[in-house]
C-alpha positions as CSV (number, residue, x, y, z in Angstrom):
1,M,71.9,-4.7,-19.2
2,R,70.7,-3.5,-15.8
3,R,73.2,-1.4,-13.9
4,N,74.3,-2.4,-10.4
5,I,72.7,-0.1,-7.7
6,Y,74.7,1.5,-4.9
7,G,73.1,3.3,-2.0
8,I,75.1,6.0,-0.2
9,F,73.6,6.8,3.2
10,V,75.0,10.1,4.6
11,A,75.2,10.0,8.4
12,G,78.5,11.7,9.0
13,G,77.2,14.5,11.3
14,S,77.3,14.8,15.0
15,G,73.6,15.8,15.4
16,T,74.2,18.6,17.9
17,R,70.7,20.0,17.4
18,M,69.4,16.9,19.2
19,G,71.1,18.1,22.4
20,G,72.6,14.7,23.4
21,E,75.9,13.0,23.2
22,L,74.8,10.3,20.8
23,P,74.6,11.3,17.1
24,K,71.0,11.4,16.0
25,Q,71.4,8.6,13.4
26,F,72.0,6.2,16.3
27,L,68.9,7.2,18.4
28,L,66.1,4.7,18.5
29,L,62.9,4.9,16.3
30,D,60.4,2.1,16.7
31,G,63.0,0.2,18.8
32,R,65.8,0.3,16.2
33,P,68.5,2.9,15.3
34,I,67.2,5.5,12.9
35,L,70.0,4.7,10.4
36,Q,69.0,1.1,10.5
37,C,65.3,2.0,9.8
38,T,66.4,4.1,6.9
39,I,68.6,1.5,5.2
40,E,66.0,-1.2,5.7
41,R,63.5,0.8,3.6
42,F,65.9,0.7,0.7
43,L,66.8,-3.0,1.1
44,E,63.0,-3.8,1.1
45,A,62.8,-2.0,-2.2
46,E,66.0,-3.2,-3.7
47,P,67.5,-6.2,-1.8
48,A,70.6,-6.4,-4.1
49,M,71.6,-2.8,-3.4
50,K,75.2,-2.4,-2.3
51,V,75.3,-0.2,0.8
52,I,77.9,2.5,1.6
53,T,77.4,4.1,5.0
54,V,79.1,7.4,5.8
55,L,79.7,7.9,9.5
56,P,81.8,10.1,11.8
57,R,85.2,8.6,11.9
58,G,85.0,8.1,15.7
59,H,81.7,6.2,15.5
60,F,82.5,3.2,13.3
61,E,82.6,0.9,16.4
62,T,79.4,2.5,17.8
63,W,77.6,1.5,14.6
64,K,79.1,-2.0,14.4
65,D,78.0,-2.6,18.0
66,L,74.5,-1.3,17.3
67,C,74.2,-3.5,14.2
68,A,75.1,-6.5,16.4
69,I,72.7,-5.5,19.2
70,Y,69.8,-5.0,16.9
71,S,70.5,-7.9,14.6
72,F,71.1,-5.7,11.5
73,H,73.1,-8.1,9.4
74,C,73.6,-5.9,6.3
75,P,76.9,-6.1,4.4
76,Q,78.1,-2.5,4.0
77,T,81.2,-0.4,3.3
78,L,81.9,2.2,6.0
79,V,83.3,5.6,4.9
80,A,84.5,8.4,7.1
81,G,82.6,11.7,6.8
82,G,84.3,14.8,5.7
83,L,84.3,18.5,6.8
84,T,81.0,19.1,5.0
85,R,78.2,17.0,3.4
86,F,79.9,17.6,0.0
87,H,83.1,16.1,1.2
88,S,81.3,13.2,2.9
89,V,79.6,12.3,-0.4
90,Q,82.9,12.8,-2.3
91,N,84.6,10.3,0.0
92,A,81.7,7.7,-0.5
93,L,81.7,8.1,-4.3
94,R,85.3,6.8,-4.4
95,K,83.7,3.4,-3.5
96,V,81.3,3.5,-6.4
97,P,82.4,2.1,-9.9
98,E,81.5,3.6,-13.3
99,G,78.4,2.2,-15.0
100,A,76.3,2.0,-11.8
101,I,73.2,3.7,-10.5
102,V,73.9,5.5,-7.3
103,S,71.3,6.7,-4.8
104,I,72.4,9.3,-2.2
105,H,70.1,9.6,0.8
106,D,70.1,11.3,4.2
107,G,70.7,8.6,6.9
108,V,68.0,10.3,9.1
109,R,65.2,10.2,6.6
110,P,63.7,6.8,7.6
111,L,60.0,7.3,6.7
112,L,60.0,7.2,2.9
113,T,58.2,4.2,1.4
114,P,59.8,1.4,-0.6
115,A,57.3,2.3,-3.3
116,L,58.9,5.7,-3.9
117,I,62.4,4.1,-4.0
118,R,61.2,1.5,-6.6
119,R,59.5,4.1,-8.7
120,M,62.6,6.2,-8.8
121,L,64.9,3.4,-9.6
122,D,62.6,2.2,-12.4
123,R,62.6,5.7,-13.9
124,M,66.4,5.7,-13.9
125,E,66.4,2.5,-15.8
126,D,63.4,3.0,-18.1
127,D,63.3,6.7,-18.8
128,G,67.0,7.3,-19.2
129,C,67.2,10.0,-16.5
130,R,70.6,11.2,-15.6
131,A,69.6,12.8,-12.3
132,L,66.3,12.2,-10.5
133,L,65.2,13.9,-7.3
134,P,62.0,13.8,-5.3
135,V,60.2,17.1,-4.7
136,V,57.0,18.2,-2.9
137,P,55.0,21.4,-3.3
138,V,55.6,24.2,-0.9
139,V,52.4,24.8,1.1
140,D,53.5,27.7,3.3
141,T,53.5,31.3,2.2
142,L,57.0,32.5,1.4
143,R,58.5,35.9,2.3
144,S,61.9,37.3,1.4
145,T,63.8,38.8,4.3
146,D,65.5,41.1,1.9
147,P,63.4,44.3,1.4
148,G,64.7,44.7,-2.1
149,T,63.9,41.1,-3.2
150,P,60.4,40.1,-4.4
151,D,58.7,37.3,-2.5
152,P,59.2,33.8,-4.1
153,D,56.3,32.5,-6.2
154,R,55.0,29.5,-4.3
155,S,53.5,28.0,-7.4
156,R,56.9,27.7,-9.0
157,T,58.7,26.5,-5.8
158,V,59.2,23.0,-4.5
159,A,60.9,21.4,-1.5
160,V,63.7,19.0,-2.5
161,Q,64.1,15.7,-0.7
162,T,66.3,12.6,-0.9
163,P,67.1,10.1,-2.3
164,Q,68.7,11.8,-5.2
165,I,69.7,9.2,-7.8
166,F,72.3,9.5,-10.6
167,R,74.3,7.6,-13.1
168,S,77.6,7.0,-11.3
169,E,79.8,8.4,-14.1
170,D,77.8,11.7,-14.0
171,I,77.8,12.3,-10.3
172,K,81.4,11.2,-9.8
173,A,82.4,13.7,-12.5
174,A,80.3,16.4,-10.8
175,Y,82.1,15.8,-7.5
176,T,85.5,16.5,-9.0
177,Q,84.5,20.2,-8.9
178,A,85.9,22.4,-6.2
179,Y,83.5,22.9,-3.2
180,E,81.2,25.9,-3.1
181,L,78.9,27.2,-0.4
182,S,76.0,27.0,-2.9
183,F,76.4,23.2,-3.0
184,T,73.5,22.4,-0.5
185,D,72.7,19.0,-1.9
186,D,73.8,16.5,-4.6
187,A,71.4,18.0,-7.2
188,S,73.1,21.4,-6.9
189,V,76.5,19.8,-7.5
190,A,75.1,18.0,-10.6
191,A,73.4,21.1,-11.9
192,R,76.6,23.1,-11.7
193,K,78.2,20.4,-13.9
194,G,75.5,20.8,-16.5
195,I,73.7,17.5,-15.7
196,P,70.0,17.8,-16.4
197,L,67.7,17.3,-13.4
198,T,64.4,15.3,-13.6
199,F,61.8,15.7,-10.8
200,E,59.7,12.9,-9.2
201,E,56.8,13.4,-6.9
202,G,58.1,13.0,-3.4
203,E,56.3,12.1,-0.2
204,R,55.0,14.6,2.5
205,F,56.2,12.3,5.3
206,N,59.7,11.8,4.0
207,L,60.9,13.7,7.0
208,K,64.5,14.5,7.9
209,I,65.0,14.0,11.6
210,T,67.1,16.9,13.0
211,T,65.5,17.9,16.3
212,P,63.8,16.2,19.3
213,E,60.5,17.4,18.0
214,D,61.1,15.7,14.6
215,L,61.7,12.4,16.4
216,V,58.4,12.7,18.2
217,L,56.7,13.4,14.9
218,A,58.4,10.5,13.2
219,E,57.2,8.1,15.9
220,A,53.6,9.4,15.4
221,I,53.9,9.0,11.6
222,L,55.3,5.5,11.9
223,T,52.5,4.5,14.3
224,R,49.9,5.8,11.8
225,Q,51.6,4.0,8.9
226,K,51.5,0.7,10.8
227,S,47.9,1.2,11.8
228,S,47.0,1.8,8.1
229,E,49.0,-1.3,7.0
230,N,47.3,-3.4,9.6
231,S,43.8,-2.1,8.6
232,S,44.5,-2.8,4.9
233,S,45.7,-6.4,5.7
234,C,42.4,-7.1,7.6
235,N,40.2,-5.8,4.8
236,P,40.8,-7.8,1.6
């Protein structure tokens, strides 16, 4: 029996690196809020996904107003963000039942393709993965800032993205652990609990928007993606 799928979209931050008063998840990309663009990618891949959106407590009404303005009629459960990302996800997981698949994704990563989402969800169902995360090769040369530490081996290093997808009973149990500074993402929390991690090839353009420059780059990528899609549709 196929498990129900829950999507947790983590957008609980204030986005201070953007330099404005409005949190970055509410800024516009392609004429719609970034967070809306992100969630729409998942609903295109999995229309039955149950959406849980993590927001700053003081911005619930901001998001509701934006959903109305931009005609985003998506049933969703709103959850208040915590002191850290760890605590925000911990809050959201309380809304997820046992026996489900749960995808945890940064609310400001709107450029991943529905194909990647479908591929990862299929692997969770068909391959029996307990924790699946997308990774991409590191292309830059890496140097350690500690003179006593060898430089990392680029051939054995990957950059980790989201969504990170888990069996709900596993990740809920992992998040009962006490918070540690080493918990930089959900996979690190799962690994500390002993949950085996499986890697999936990610996407180079699965960009996390954190600065004004990232937003400019995201607009350019989106324009290129649309141009490619239009070109393909005109050439059967």
